[in-house]
C-alpha positions in Angstrom: 109.6 14.9 -55.7 106.0 15.2 -54.2 104.5 12.5 -52.1 101.4 10.9 -53.6 99.6 11.3 -50.3 99.6 14.9 -49.1 100.1 15.3 -45.3 97.2 17.2 -43.8 98.0 20.5 -42.3 98.1 20.5 -38.5 96.5 23.2 -36.6 98.5 25.9 -35.1 100.1 24.6 -32.0 98.9 27.5 -29.9 95.2 27.5 -31.3 92.4 25.8 -29.2 88.7 25.1 -30.1 86.3 24.2 -27.3 84.1 21.2 -28.1 80.4 22.0 -28.7 78.4 21.6 -25.5 74.7 20.5 -25.4 72.1 23.1 -24.7 71.1 23.4 -21.0 67.6 21.9 -20.1 64.7 24.3 -19.9 63.7 23.8 -16.3 61.0 26.4 -16.5 59.1 24.4 -19.1 59.5 21.1 -17.3 58.3 22.5 -14.1 55.0 24.0 -15.6 53.6 20.6 -16.6 53.6 18.9 -13.2 52.2 22.0 -11.6 49.3 22.1 -14.0 48.6 18.3 -13.6 48.6 18.6 -9.8 46.2 21.6 -10.0 43.8 19.6 -12.2 43.9 16.7 -9.8 43.2 18.9 -6.9 40.3 20.5 -8.7 38.8 17.1 -9.6 39.3 15.9 -6.0 37.6 19.0 -4.6 34.7 18.6 -7.0 34.3 14.9 -6.1 34.4 15.8 -2.4 31.9 18.5 -2.8 29.6 16.2 -4.8 30.0 13.5 -2.1 29.1 16.0 0.6 26.1 17.2 -1.4 24.9 13.7 -2.1 25.4 12.8 1.6 23.4 15.9 2.7 20.7 15.0 0.2 20.4 11.5 1.5 20.3 12.7 5.1 17.6 15.0 4.2 15.6 12.2 2.6 16.0 10.0 5.6 14.9 12.8 7.9 11.9 13.6 5.7 10.9 9.9 5.5 11.2 9.6 9.3 9.0 12.7 9.9 6.5 11.5 7.4 6.2 8.1 9.0 5.6 9.6 12.4 3.0 11.9 11.0 1.1 9.1 9.3 1.2 7.0 12.4 -0.4 9.8 14.5 -3.0 10.9 12.0 -4.0 7.5 10.8 -3.9 6.1 14.4 -1.7 3.2 13.5 -0.2 0.7 16.0 3.3 1.0 14.3 5.0 3.6 12.1 4.7 2.8 8.4 7.7 2.5 6.0 8.0 5.6 3.8 10.3 5.7 0.8 10.7 9.0 -1.2 11.7 8.5 -4.8 13.6 10.7 -7.2 17.1 12.2 -7.0 18.1 14.7 -5.9 15.6 15.3 -3.1 16.4 18.8 -2.0 15.4 20.5 -5.3 12.1 18.6 -5.1 11.6 19.9 -1.5 12.4 23.5 -2.5 10.0 23.2 -5.4 7.4 21.6 -3.1 6.7 18.7 -5.5 7.8 15.1 -5.1 8.1 12.6 -7.9 6.9 9.6 -5.9 6.4 8.4 -2.3 5.9 4.7 -1.4 4.2 3.9 1.9 4.0 0.4 3.4 1.7 0.1 6.4 1.9 -3.3 8.3 -0.9 -4.7 10.5 -3.8 -2.5 9.7 -7.0 -3.4 11.7 -9.9 -4.1 9.4 -13.1 -5.3 11.2 -12.4 -8.8 12.6 -9.1 -9.4 10.8 -5.8 -7.7 10.3 -4.5 -6.6 6.9 -1.0 -8.0 6.8 0.3 -5.2 4.6 -1.0 -2.1 2.8 1.5 -0.8 0.2 0.7 2.2 -1.9 2.7 4.5 -4.2 1.7 8.1 -4.8 2.9 10.2 -7.8 3.4 13.9 -8.3 2.8 14.9 -4.7 2.2 18.6 -4.0 3.5 19.8 -0.6 1.6 22.4 1.4 3.7 24.9 3.4 5.5 28.2 3.5 8.9 26.8 2.8 11.0 23.6 2.7 11.2 23.5 6.5 7.5 24.2 7.2 5.6 21.5 5.3 2.1 21.1 6.8 0.6 18.5 4.5 0.5 17.1 1.0 -1.9 16.6 -1.9 -1.9 13.3 -3.7 -3.6 13.4 -7.1 -3.0 9.7 -7.8 -2.3 6.6 -5.8 -1.9 2.9 -6.6 -1.4 0.1 -4.2 -2.1 -3.4 -2.9 -3.7 -4.8 0.2 -2.9 -8.3 1.5 -5.1 -10.2 3.9 -2.8 -13.1 4.7 -3.9 -16.7 5.5 -1.3 -16.8 8.3 -3.1 -14.0 10.1 -6.5 -15.5 9.4 -5.3 -18.8 10.8 -4.0 -17.1 14.0 -6.9 -14.6 14.6 -9.9 -16.6 13.4 -8.8 -20.2 13.5 -7.1 -20.2 16.9 -4.7 -22.8 15.5 -7.7 -25.2 14.9 -9.1 -23.9 11.6 -6.9 -23.2 8.6 -7.6 -21.0 5.6 -6.1 -21.7 2.2 -6.7 -20.6 -1.4 -8.8 -23.0 -3.4 -9.5 -20.9 -6.5 -9.2 -17.4 -7.8 -12.3 -16.3 -5.8 -12.6 -19.2 -3.2 -11.0 -19.9 0.1 -11.2 -23.4 1.6 -11.8 -23.6 5.4 -10.7 -26.9 7.2 -10.2 -27.8 10.8 -12.0 -28.5 14.0 -14.5 -26.5 16.0 -15.1 -27.1 19.7 -18.9 -27.5 20.4 -20.2 -28.5 23.9 -17.0 -30.3 24.7 -16.7 -32.1 21.4 -14.2 -31.3 18.6 -16.2 -31.4 15.4 -14.6 -31.5 12.0 -15.3 -28.3 10.1 -15.5 -27.8 6.3 -16.6 -24.7 4.5 -16.0 -22.7 1.3 -15.7 -18.9 1.4 -16.5 -17.0 -1.8 -14.6 -13.6 -2.0 -15.9 -10.6 -4.0 -15.7 -6.9 -4.0 -18.4 -5.1 -2.0 -18.9 -1.6 -3.4 -15.9 0.7 -3.8 -14.2 0.1 -0.4 -15.2 -3.3 0.9 -14.6 -7.0 0.5 -17.6 -9.4 1.0 -17.4 -13.1 1.8 -20.2 -15.6 1.3 -20.0 -18.9 3.3 -21.1 -22.0 1.5 -20.8 -25.8 1.9 -20.7 -25.5 5.8 -20.7 -28.8 7.6 -19.7 -30.2 10.9 -18.9 -33.9 11.2 -19.6 -35.6 14.5 -17.0 -38.4 14.0 -18.5 -40.9 11.6 -21.9 -40.8 13.2 -23.6 -37.7 11.9 -23.2 -34.5 9.9 -24.6 -31.1 10.8 -25.3 -28.6 8.1 -26.8 -25.3 9.4 -30.0 -24.2 7.6 -33.7 -24.9 7.2 -33.8 -26.8 4.0 -34.5 -30.6 3.9 -30.9 -31.4 3.1 -29.7 -29.3 6.0 -29.8 -30.0 9.8 -28.4 -33.0 11.6 -28.3 -36.3 9.6 -26.8 -39.7 10.0 -23.9 -40.5 7.8 -24.2 -43.4 5.4 -22.0 -45.6 7.7 -24.1 -45.0 10.8 -27.4 -45.4 8.8 -26.1 -48.8 7.5 -25.1 -49.8 11.0 -28.6 -48.9 12.2 -30.1 -51.2 9.7 -28.0 -54.1 11.1 -28.6 -53.4 14.8 -31.9 -54.8 15.9 -32.2 -52.8 19.2 -31.5 -49.4 17.7 -33.8 -50.1 14.7 -36.7 -51.0 16.9 -36.1 -47.9 19.0 -36.3 -45.7 15.9 -39.4 -47.4 14.6 -41.1 -46.9 17.9 -41.3 -43.1 17.2 -44.4 -42.3 15.1 -42.9 -39.2 13.5 -39.9 -41.2 12.4 -42.1 -43.9 10.9 -44.0 -41.2 9.0 -40.8 -39.6 7.8 -39.5 -43.0 6.6 -42.8 -43.6 4.7 -43.2 -47.1 6.2 -46.8 -48.5 6.5 -48.0 -49.0 10.0 -48.8 -52.6 9.5 -45.2 -53.3 8.3 -43.9 -51.5 11.4 -46.1 -53.5 13.7 -45.0 -56.7 12.1 -41.3 -55.7 12.3 -41.7 -55.0 16.1 -42.9 -58.5 16.7 -40.6 -60.5 14.4 -36.8 -60.2 13.9 -37.2 -61.7 10.4 -39.7 -59.0 9.4 -37.5 -56.3 11.0 -34.5 -57.6 9.0 -36.6 -57.7 5.8 -37.6 -54.0 6.4 -34.2 -52.6 7.4 -32.4 -54.7 4.8 -34.0 -52.8 1.9 -31.5 -50.5 0.1 -34.0 -47.6 0.4 -34.1 -47.9 4.2 -30.5 -46.5 4.5 -31.4 -43.6 2.2 -34.5 -42.9 4.2 -32.7 -43.0 7.5 -30.1 -40.5 6.2 -32.9 -38.0 5.4 -34.1 -38.0 9.0 -33.3 -34.6 10.7 -32.1 -35.7 14.2 -32.6 -32.2 15.5 -36.3 -32.6 15.2 -36.1 -35.8 17.2 -34.0 -34.2 19.9 -37.0 -32.0 21.1 -39.5 -34.8 21.6 -37.3 -37.9 22.0 -34.0 -37.1 23.6 -33.7 -40.7 24.9 -33.7 -41.9 21.3 -30.7 -39.8 20.4 -28.8 -41.2 23.4 -29.4 -44.7 22.0 -28.0 -43.6 18.7 -24.8 -42.4 20.5 -25.5 -38.7 20.3 -24.9 -36.4 23.2 -28.1 -34.3 23.9 -26.0 -31.4 25.1 -24.2 -31.4 21.8 -27.5 -31.4 19.9 -28.7 -28.4 21.9 -25.5 -26.5 21.1 -25.8 -27.3 17.4 -29.4 -26.0 17.3 -28.0 -22.7 18.5 -25.2 -22.7 15.9 -27.3 -21.4 13.1 -26.1 -20.5 9.6 -25.7 -16.7 10.4 -23.8 -17.5 13.7 -21.4 -19.9 12.0 -21.0 -17.7 8.9 -20.1 -14.8 11.2 -17.3 -16.8 12.8 -15.8 -17.5 9.4 -16.4 -14.1 7.7 -13.3 -12.6 6.1 -14.9 -9.4 4.9 -13.6 -5.9 5.7 -14.0 -2.3 4.8 -11.3 0.3 4.1 -11.6 3.5 6.1 -13.1 6.4 4.3 -10.5 9.1 3.7 -11.2 12.6 4.9 -10.9 13.9 1.3 -10.7 12.4 -2.1 -11.6 8.8 -3.1 -10.2 5.4 -2.2 -11.4 2.4 -4.2 -10.8 -1.3 -4.2 -10.2 -3.1 -7.5 -9.4 -6.7 -8.6 -10.1 -8.8 -5.5 -8.5 -12.2 -5.9 -7.4 -15.2 -3.8 -3.6 -15.8 -4.1 -1.4 -18.5 -2.5 -0.5 -16.3 0.5 -3.9 -14.7 1.1 -6.5 -12.4 -0.4 -5.0 -9.6 -2.5 -6.8 -6.5 -3.4 -5.7 -3.7 -5.7 -6.2 -0.1 -4.4 -6.7 3.1 -6.3 -7.0 6.6 -5.0 -7.4 10.1 -6.3 -7.6 13.6 -4.8 -6.3 12.5 -1.4 -4.9 14.9 1.2 -2.6 14.4 4.1 -2.5 17.0 6.8 -4.7 19.9 7.9 
């Protein structure tokens, strides 16, 4: 009778089947990928190193060219210090080979200009053409276009013109206020003046001095000039004090030229000389103070120096003031200057204005040349 579950047949006792082994790894394929990756990295590193060396060489060439250009400008422009030169554009060496620079910025400090020093002259030139036989033999340059700025600083003006006693400061777009003290014949007089700044032609800056006055304490004010309002005049305070001081008032009324200038009748003056009451009535009038302020004391100094001494004025000071005319005082406060004329091309001044730090002027140039 058959079993309901057939027994599986066993393999032959002497037969043997090896188990299936996994395929060996393909070492050749796995080795190729790392080699290719390392080769790519080495190539990139080499290119980066080469680019770094080229960039470094280009920058060194720029620094060398800037240094040479600064020394050349110092010698040919006769500057006291070498200017700052900045060559624009990258890379530089192809520009040098092509003998054409994109831009060059030059900053020149402390340029002498007449009586003052220009604190800084900064200009940028574009499309510069180099003259020479090759990159290593540049003899000069042609500048078709140039734009820049000139600064005449108040700090330099205070140091060079004011001698720490007079200060210059901006008061308006075209006006500089001058304040300080001016030593005259051993006296320190308070100085006030206004300087108007304007362009003078194509290469100059002109200044006009107005409102000049020197105050001798609270006693008198000197305004240089020949008009009736100019000269040496008593201040309102000193004129009012004169009207109250009997001795000084009689001394002034004793001078016929003063009496004529005051417009006082001779009979009134004679009565005032005899009577204190009549003198007080004369000097107490409001118009007497105004008339006394109109007296030019410099005219009195020539004929009546003793009168000025009674008023408290030093005769030596008045003599020095008579020599301090408007042109002399204006020359001491002048801020004008002229740019040097270039050997070739044109250099022009534009847009002169007074700023917070000084007088600023815009500069334009064309057809300029540097070198032989």
